[in-house]
N, C-alpha and C positions, 0 to 999 in steps of 0.2 A: 504493500500500500504506500509506504513512504517513498519507495523507489519510483513509483508511478508519479507521485506528486512532484518529486525532484525533476523528473524528466519533463513534466508538463511545464514547470517554471522555466526550465532551460529553453523549452520550445518558445515560450512567450518572449523570453529575453532575445532569442535569436530573431524572431519575427520583428520585434520592436527595433532591434539594431539594424536589420535589413531595411526597415522602413526609413530610418534616419539616413541610411546610405542610398536610398532610392533604388533598391535592388530586388524588390518583391516580385515574384512571379505571379501569374494570374491566380493560380490555386492558393498561393500563400496570401495574396491580397484578400481573397474570399474568407480564408481562415482568420485573418487578422481582424477584418471587419466584424465577423461573427463573434469573436472573443471580446472585443472592446465595445461592441454594441449592446451588450447585455445590460439589464437594469442595474445590476450591482457592479457595473464596470469600474466605478471609481475605487471600489475596494481592491479589485484586481489590479487596477492601475497603480494604486498606492503601493501594493505589495511588489508589483513588478518594478516600479521605480526604485524601491528600497533595495531589492535584490540586484538589480542592474547596477545601481550606484556602488553597492558593497563589492560586487565582483570587480568593478573597475578600480576601486580603491585598493583592493587586495593586490591587484596587478600593478599597482603604482601608477595608474592612469588618472587623469582628471576629467570628470564628467562635465560636459558643457551642453546644457539644454538649449535647443535651437531658439535664438533670439526672436525670430519672427513668430514662432508658435507662442512664445511667452507674451509678446505684444498683442497677438490676436486674443489670447485668453484674457488679458487685462481688459480688452475692449468688450468682450462678452460679459465680463463681470460688471463693468460700468453700465452697460446697457440694461442689465438685469437689476440695476440699482442696489447692488450688494455693497454693504458698508464695511464688510470685513476686510481688514488689511491683509496683504500677502507678503511673504518674505521668502528668501532662499536659504535653505539649510546650509550652515557654514561648513559642516563636515563633508557633505556629499553633493552640495550645489543642486539639490532637487527641490521641487516645489513644496512649500510648507503648508500652505492653505488648502484645506480639504475642498473648499468651493472652487478654488483655482484648479485643483486636480480634476474635478468634474468637468469644468469648462474645457480643460486641456484634453480630456477624453473625447469630448464632442468634437473638438478641433482635430484631434488625431484621425477620427473616423472621416470627417469631412476632407481633411488633407490627403488621406490615403486614397479616398475616392477620386479627388481631383488629380492625384498623382497617377492613378491608373488610367483615368480618362486622358491625361496628358500623354502617357505612353502610347495609348491607342491612337490618339490624334497624330502624334509624331510618326507612328508607324504608317498610318493612312497617308499622311503627307509624303512620306518617303516612297510609298507605293505609287502615289500619283505622280511624283517627280520622276520615278523610275519609268513609269509608263510614258511620260512626256518625252524623256530622253530617248526611249526606244523608238518613238514616232518621229524623232528629229532626224531630218535628212540633210545630207550635204552633197551638192553637185559642184564639180569643178572642171576646169579645162587645162590642158597642158600648153606647151609652146606651139603656136601655129594652129591651135585647135579651136573651132567654134562649135557650140552645142546648143540645142534647143530643148528646153525643159517645160513640160506641161504640168501645171499644178492642179491639185484636187478641185479647186474652184473653177477651173477652166481657163485660168490666166496662162499666158505664154511668156516665157523668159528666154531670151537668146543671149548666151554668154560669149563674150569675146575671149581671146587667148589669155591664159594665166589669170583666170577670174574664178570666184567661188561664191556660192550662195548657201545659206543655211536656213531651214524653215521646218515647221512642224507639218507633218504629212496631212493632218486633218484640219489644221487651223482652228483649234479649240478656242472658246471665249468669244468676246465681242469684236475682235479685230483679226485681220490676217497679217501676221508679222513675218518679216524676212530680213536677214542681214546679208550685206554684199561687200565683198572686197574685190575690186576690179571694175570691169565695165560690162553693162548688161542693158539690153533693150527690153522694156516691159510692155506687154499688151494686156492690160488688166481687165478681167471680167467685172462688169458693174454689179455692185451690191451696196445699196445705200445704207443698209443696216449693219454693214460689216466693212469698215474702211480698210484699205490695203496700206500697210506701213512698211517702208524700207528704211533700215538703219545702216549707215555706212560712214564710219569714222565720226566726224563732227556733224554730219548731216542726218536729218530725219525727214523723209519724204512721205506725205500722206495723200492718198487718192481714193476715189470711189470707183471710177471706171475710166480709163484713159490709156494713151500710149506715150511713152517717154523713154529717154536714155539717161543713164547715170554712169559717169566715169569717175571712179574714186579708188585708185590703187594706193596701197599703203606707202609705196616708195615714191609717189608723185607729190609735189609740193602744192598741188591744187586739186579741186574736185569740181565736177560739172554736172548740172541737171538740165536737160533739154526736153521741152515738151513738143510732141508731134501732134497729138490731138487731146481734147479735153482740158482739164484744169488740174494743177498740182500745187500743193502747199509744201514749201521747203522751210524747215527750221534748222537753225544752228545757234550756238551761243551768241552770235553777233546779231541775230534778229530773225525775221520771218518774211518770206515773199510768197505771193500767189502768182504763178506764171501760167501763161496760156500758149497755144501753138506758136512756134517760131520765136519763143523766148527762152532764155537760158540764164541760170544762176551760176556764177563763178565764185567759188570759195577759195581764198588764199589761206592755206593752212597755218603758215607761220604767224600771220597777224589776226586770223579769224575774220578778215574783212569779206563781206558778202556783197556781190555786185550783180545787178540784173541787166541784161542786154538783149538786143534782137539778133537773131541768127537765122540761117537757112537750115531748118531741122533736117531736111532731106539729105543734106551733105554730111551732117553729123552721124547719121545712122547708115551710111554707105558701107561701113565695115560688116554689117549684117549680111551683105551680099559678096563678101570677100573682096571688097574694094578698099584699097588704101587711099585715103583722100587727105591731101595737105593743102591748106590755104594760108599762106604766110605763117606757116607753123615753125616755131623755133626749132633749131637743129637738135637741141636736147630732147624735146618731145618726140621728134621724128625718130631719134636713136632708140628711145624707150619702146616705141611702137614696133620698130623693126626687130629689136631683141626679143620681144614677146611673140611675134609672129614667126620668126625664123630660128628661134632657139640659138642665138649667137651672142657673143660679147663684142660690142663695138667700142673701140678706144679712139678718142679724138685727141690727136697729138697737139694740135694748134688751138689754143684758147680762143683765138679770133674767130674760128669757125663756129663756136658756140653762140656767137652774137648774130649769126645769119639766120634767115628764115627760108623755108622751102615751100614751093607750091607744085602740085601735080596730082595725077590720079593714076593708080596702078591696079589693073584687074588681073588677079591671079598671076602676077609676074614673079619670075625668079629673082632672088635677092641680088644676084650679080647684074641682072638687067637694070634694076632700080639704081644700084650704085654707079653703073656706067652712065646713066642719065644725069646723076648728081655730079659726076666729074666735070661736065660741061657747064651746068647751071651754077655750081658753087666754086668751080675752079679748084677742085680737089683731086687727089688720087687715093685709091684704096689698095690695101694689101691684105691678102688672106694669110695671116701668120700661122694659123693651124686650122684644124677642121671646124672649130667653133669660136674662132676669134678673128676679128677684122680690125685693121687700123686705118683711120682716116687722117690724111695729112694735106697740107696746102701744096698745090701744084708748084713745081719748080720752074 
């Protein structure tokens, strides 16, 4: 009989300790609530606290009752208009007031219930997050590769070379969100109840149904949004613009400056038909485009060349053909130093 009682007390102590450590399993939680939810729970609670404190003291440890639970117990007592003062036992640092012990019992049951609900909520949130991660897709292109992606809502995305988009396959929630690194042309299916949102670096682009182009590579010092049809809202830390067909927003990344200007949108999206189009394009930008399309490294030996601009249109041309035309227009010469490296220099 005595052995059973000792084992029972040890079990209570273990459950209470695991509660403080927030390590209760579901079955232990049910056992804990059943034990401390009894009508005479304050007696068991008194005895448990004494035994628990004594055990810790014997082991040379210091019992610290949770401050938050103590404060909540004080609040319960005040609300019940109890006048009895409470104190903390000097030897064991346990609660001295019997009324405070009863309030603490109630709070223990409430707290452990909240604890288990919190565990379940965290588990559910983790499961939801896991499901969302599983449904998250990534589409990317390599050097010289163009790709067309059809989204679940019927929208079409055409990716330029060395570009990547990430999105949730089913677009849960009240918006259709997508992230972009690179350049893409979007033809968005209209849904007035579910805006289409693209995030790319410092830019956030919001639409309902329209077609437009975004160019926003991580290694470029600028980003562009160009509208072909419909209306687009562009946000950045510098401000917000609403742009319509043949309008473009230019973001200068270093300063955050945002500029709206008029363009010929049909020229901006010629890349979707594998046409390289340059219109007074800086050599630095042209070099970046050629590197992405032809998977090469282009080295410019003369800094003065970087100050020049290029104009021209190339339809599925070989890289050597493009460089040969630049020899005349820019007065340069090129040298293929190895399979994937080309050097540009000023003509002698």
